[in-house]
C-alpha positions as CSV (number, residue, x, y, z in Angstrom):
1,X,-1.5,-26.3,-15.4
2,X,-4.5,-24.1,-15.5
3,X,-5.1,-23.8,-11.8
4,X,-1.1,-23.5,-11.6
5,X,-1.6,-19.8,-14.2
6,X,-4.5,-18.8,-12.1
7,X,-2.9,-19.3,-8.5
8,X,0.3,-17.4,-9.7
9,X,-2.3,-14.5,-10.9
10,X,-4.3,-14.4,-8.2
11,X,-1.4,-14.5,-5.7
12,X,0.3,-11.7,-7.9
13,X,-2.7,-9.5,-7.8
14,X,-3.1,-9.6,-3.7
15,X,1.2,-9.1,-3.8
16,X,0.7,-6.3,-5.7
17,X,-1.6,-4.4,-2.9
18,X,0.7,-5.9,0.0
19,X,3.8,-3.8,-2.4
20,X,1.9,-0.9,-2.6
21,X,1.5,-0.9,0.6
22,X,4.7,-2.1,2.0
23,X,6.5,0.5,-0.5
24,X,4.9,3.5,1.7
25,X,5.7,2.0,4.8
26,X,9.5,1.8,3.5
27,X,9.4,5.1,1.7
28,X,8.7,7.2,5.1
29,X,10.8,4.9,7.0
30,X,13.9,5.9,4.7
31,X,13.0,9.6,4.3
32,X,11.9,10.7,7.8
33,X,13.1,7.6,10.2
34,X,9.3,7.2,11.2
35,X,7.7,3.7,11.2
36,X,4.1,4.3,10.3
37,X,2.1,2.1,12.1
38,X,-1.2,4.2,11.0
39,X,-0.6,3.5,7.2
40,X,-3.6,0.8,7.0
41,X,-5.8,3.3,8.5
42,X,-5.1,6.4,6.4
43,X,-5.7,4.2,3.6
44,X,-8.6,3.1,5.0
45,X,-10.3,6.5,5.6
46,X,-9.4,7.4,2.1
47,X,-10.8,4.3,0.6
48,X,-14.3,5.5,2.5
49,X,-13.7,8.7,0.9
50,X,-13.8,6.8,-2.5
51,X,-16.5,4.8,-1.3
52,X,-18.4,7.7,-0.9
53,X,-17.9,9.1,-3.8
54,X,-18.9,5.9,-5.7
55,X,-22.3,6.1,-4.2
56,X,-23.4,9.4,-5.1
57,X,-22.2,8.5,-8.4
58,X,-24.3,5.9,-9.3
59,X,-27.2,8.2,-7.6
60,X,-26.7,10.3,-10.9
61,X,-28.4,8.1,-13.5
62,X,-29.7,11.7,-15.3
63,X,-26.1,12.1,-15.8
64,X,-24.5,9.1,-18.0
65,X,-20.7,9.9,-17.9
66,X,-20.9,10.1,-13.9
67,X,-22.7,7.0,-13.5
68,X,-20.9,4.9,-15.8
69,X,-17.6,6.1,-14.7
70,X,-18.3,6.4,-11.1
71,X,-15.1,4.2,-9.9
72,X,-12.8,5.7,-11.6
73,X,-14.3,9.8,-10.4
74,X,-13.9,7.4,-6.8
75,X,-10.7,6.7,-7.1
76,X,-8.9,10.2,-8.4
77,X,-10.9,11.7,-5.2
78,X,-9.4,9.1,-3.0
79,X,-6.1,10.1,-4.7
80,X,-6.7,14.1,-4.2
81,X,-7.9,13.0,-0.4
82,X,-4.8,11.4,0.4
83,X,-2.6,14.3,-0.7
84,X,-4.2,16.4,1.3
85,X,-4.7,13.5,4.2
86,X,-0.7,13.1,4.0
87,X,0.2,16.6,4.1
88,X,-2.0,17.3,7.3
89,X,-0.8,14.2,9.2
90,X,3.1,14.8,8.6
91,X,2.8,19.1,8.8
92,X,1.0,18.9,12.3
93,X,1.8,15.5,14.0
94,X,4.7,14.0,12.5
95,X,6.9,17.5,12.2
96,X,6.1,18.8,15.8
97,X,6.8,15.3,17.4
98,X,10.2,15.0,15.1
99,X,12.3,17.1,18.4
100,X,11.0,14.6,20.4
101,X,12.6,11.0,20.8
102,X,12.6,7.8,18.2
103,X,9.9,6.2,20.4
104,X,7.9,9.0,20.6
105,X,7.1,9.6,17.2
106,X,6.4,6.1,16.7
107,X,4.2,6.7,19.2
108,X,2.3,9.4,17.5
109,X,1.2,6.8,15.1
110,X,0.2,4.2,17.3
111,X,-2.1,6.9,18.6
112,X,-3.2,8.0,15.1
113,X,-4.6,4.4,14.3
114,X,-7.2,4.8,17.4
115,X,-8.3,8.5,16.0
116,X,-8.6,7.8,12.6
117,X,-10.1,4.7,13.2
118,X,-12.6,6.6,15.8
119,X,-13.0,9.3,13.3
120,X,-14.2,6.9,10.3
121,X,-16.5,4.7,12.6
122,X,-18.4,7.9,13.7
123,X,-18.5,9.6,10.2
124,X,-19.0,6.3,8.1
125,X,-20.3,4.1,10.3
126,X,-18.8,0.6,11.4
127,X,-21.0,-1.2,9.1
128,X,-19.2,-3.2,5.6
129,X,-20.3,-1.8,2.6
130,X,-20.5,-3.3,-1.1
131,X,-18.2,-1.4,-3.6
132,X,-19.0,-3.4,-7.0
133,X,-21.6,-4.0,-9.2
134,X,-23.3,-7.3,-10.3
135,X,-21.2,-9.2,-12.7
136,X,-22.9,-11.7,-14.7
137,X,-21.8,-15.0,-16.2
138,X,-22.1,-13.4,-19.4
139,X,-19.6,-11.1,-18.4
140,X,-17.3,-13.4,-16.9
141,X,-17.0,-15.6,-20.3
142,X,-15.2,-12.7,-22.1
143,X,-12.4,-12.9,-19.8
144,X,-11.2,-16.6,-20.4
145,X,-7.9,-16.9,-22.3
146,X,-7.7,-20.3,-23.5
147,X,-8.8,-22.3,-20.6
148,X,-7.6,-20.0,-17.8
149,X,-10.5,-17.5,-16.6
150,X,-8.9,-14.1,-16.0
151,X,-10.2,-11.9,-14.0
152,X,-10.4,-7.9,-15.0
153,X,-10.4,-7.0,-11.7
154,X,-6.6,-8.9,-11.2
155,X,-5.5,-7.4,-14.3
156,X,-6.2,-4.1,-13.6
157,X,-4.9,-4.5,-10.3
158,X,-1.5,-5.7,-11.4
159,X,-1.2,-3.5,-14.4
160,X,-1.9,-0.3,-12.5
161,X,0.5,-1.4,-9.9
162,X,3.3,-1.8,-12.5
163,X,2.6,1.6,-14.0
164,X,2.5,3.2,-10.6
165,X,6.0,1.3,-9.2
166,X,7.6,2.3,-12.6
167,X,7.0,5.8,-12.4
168,X,7.5,6.0,-9.0
169,X,11.2,4.0,-9.1
170,X,11.6,6.5,-12.7
171,X,11.1,9.5,-10.2
172,X,13.6,8.0,-7.3
173,X,16.1,7.2,-9.8
174,X,16.4,10.1,-12.3
175,X,14.6,13.3,-11.4
176,X,16.3,15.8,-8.8
177,X,13.4,15.2,-6.4
178,X,14.5,11.7,-6.3
179,X,18.2,12.9,-5.7
180,X,16.8,14.8,-3.0
181,X,14.6,12.0,-1.5
182,X,17.6,9.5,-2.0
183,X,19.8,11.7,-0.3
184,X,17.7,12.7,3.0
185,X,17.5,8.7,3.6
186,X,21.2,8.6,3.1
187,X,21.6,11.3,5.7
188,X,19.2,14.2,6.5
189,X,22.1,15.8,8.1
190,X,24.4,16.1,5.0
191,X,21.4,16.8,2.6
192,X,20.1,19.6,4.9
193,X,23.8,21.2,4.8
194,X,23.8,20.5,1.1
195,X,20.7,22.9,1.0
196,X,17.8,20.0,0.6
197,X,14.9,20.9,2.2
198,X,14.5,17.6,4.0
199,X,11.3,19.3,5.6
200,X,9.7,19.7,2.5
201,X,10.9,16.1,1.3
202,X,9.9,14.8,4.6
203,X,6.4,16.3,3.6
204,X,6.2,15.0,0.1
205,X,7.1,11.4,1.3
206,X,4.3,11.1,3.6
207,X,1.9,12.5,0.8
208,X,3.5,10.0,-1.8
209,X,2.8,7.1,0.9
210,X,-0.5,8.2,2.1
211,X,-1.8,8.0,-1.8
212,X,0.0,4.4,-2.6
213,X,-1.9,3.4,0.6
214,X,-5.0,5.1,-0.8
215,X,-4.6,3.3,-4.3
216,X,-4.1,0.1,-2.6
217,X,-7.5,0.4,-0.7
218,X,-9.2,1.6,-3.3
219,X,-8.4,-1.6,-5.5
220,X,-9.1,-4.1,-3.0
221,X,-12.2,-2.5,-1.7
222,X,-14.1,-4.4,-4.9
223,X,-13.1,-7.6,-3.3
224,X,-13.1,-7.3,0.5
225,X,-16.1,-4.1,1.0
226,X,-15.3,-0.9,2.7
227,X,-15.3,-0.9,6.5
228,X,-13.0,0.5,9.6
229,X,-10.7,-3.1,9.4
230,X,-10.6,-3.4,5.7
231,X,-6.9,-2.8,5.5
232,X,-6.0,-4.8,8.7
233,X,-5.2,-8.1,7.0
234,X,-2.8,-5.7,4.2
235,X,-1.3,-3.6,7.0
236,X,0.0,-6.2,8.6
237,X,1.5,-8.3,5.3
238,X,2.6,-5.0,4.2
239,X,5.0,-4.7,6.9
240,X,6.1,-8.4,7.0
241,X,6.7,-7.9,2.7
242,X,8.6,-4.7,3.8
243,X,10.9,-6.5,6.1
244,X,11.4,-9.3,4.0
245,X,12.5,-7.2,0.9
246,X,14.7,-5.0,3.3
247,X,13.8,-1.7,5.0
248,X,16.7,0.1,3.3
249,X,15.9,-0.5,-0.3
250,X,13.1,0.6,-2.2
251,X,12.7,-2.1,-4.6
252,X,12.4,-5.1,-1.9
253,X,9.0,-4.0,-0.9
254,X,8.0,-4.7,-4.1
255,X,9.5,-8.2,-4.4
256,X,8.5,-8.9,-0.8
257,X,4.8,-8.0,-1.5
258,X,4.8,-10.2,-4.6
259,X,6.6,-13.0,-3.0
260,X,4.2,-13.6,0.3
261,X,1.1,-13.3,-2.5
262,X,2.1,-15.8,-4.5
263,X,3.5,-18.1,-1.4
264,X,0.2,-17.8,0.1
265,X,-1.7,-18.9,-2.9
266,X,0.9,-21.8,-3.7
267,X,0.8,-23.3,-0.2
268,X,-2.6,-23.4,0.1
269,X,-3.3,-24.4,-3.0
270,X,-0.8,-27.9,-2.7
271,X,0.0,-28.5,0.5
272,X,-2.6,-27.3,2.8
273,X,-5.3,-24.0,3.7
274,X,-5.4,-25.1,7.5
275,X,-1.3,-24.7,7.7
276,X,-1.1,-22.1,5.3
277,X,-0.3,-19.5,7.1
278,X,2.2,-21.3,9.5
279,X,4.1,-22.5,6.7
280,X,4.4,-19.1,4.4
281,X,5.5,-17.3,7.7
282,X,7.8,-19.9,8.9
283,X,9.4,-19.9,5.5
284,X,9.8,-16.0,5.7
285,X,11.5,-16.5,9.2
286,X,14.2,-18.7,7.7
287,X,14.9,-16.2,5.3
288,X,15.3,-13.6,7.8
289,X,17.3,-16.2,9.6
290,X,19.8,-16.1,7.2
291,X,19.9,-12.9,6.1
292,X,18.0,-10.5,8.9
293,X,18.7,-7.3,6.8
294,X,16.0,-8.6,4.0
295,X,16.4,-10.0,0.5
296,X,17.3,-6.5,-1.1
297,X,18.6,-4.8,2.5
298,X,22.7,-4.3,2.9
299,X,24.1,-4.1,5.9
300,X,25.6,-0.2,6.7
301,X,29.0,-0.2,8.4
302,X,30.3,3.5,9.4
303,X,33.9,3.6,9.0
304,X,35.7,5.6,12.3
């Protein structure tokens, strides 16, 4: 039972990261009709910004507040940078390409992968960097609940993910801005005729999606280290989570991400680590065969 609970918690931890990234992918797709293949690279760059701020904060030993709260300051810095980054990408790369075909816009995001990765490598280097302090056995012992060892980082990731998603879903469902997002996602032309500034909504969607990716990157950084390829696995699985949950649903990517995280751990523990990837994704393919629009996806039909 102890191992099972720990596996579930660990799966929810990684699944939360997939869910955050997947929600960003779906948000952009629903509002602007673009599949952002550069989501992972943008999150990686924001994570490097956070790492740079975190490392500088640890150097400020003469200022206890900065030293003790270096990670929090780095977290905020990554979000602020992501807001600016998302705006720049949408305004100067995606919006000009919107006059072209859908394929053209996807090519732009593919090009952004190479551009962002190259700039990150040139500025920050290609080495892998630690973004964590040493944890002593005495510190770990304080996080036992009964016989179950609860890692503080896992609880932090799950809780902050739940808070972020709750706030985002509330905004989408209960505010005028959320109505504008849903209207633009449903029919951009009709939304524009109703006076909704769809260009600004698209820009806001890219900013929100970039922030979600940055949050996922900074949360995963202490476990995977910060490098130019740190988000490759998360980025791939976020797309799978989005497809599994349904690209035309906001709740779908969240459920899809959590499912992938938990299933990945359960299969690895009770069946086979070697065949874990094959079994999990084979199971997901079976789900999509019987429900190709995704678990929460809906088949949209037009009446003529």
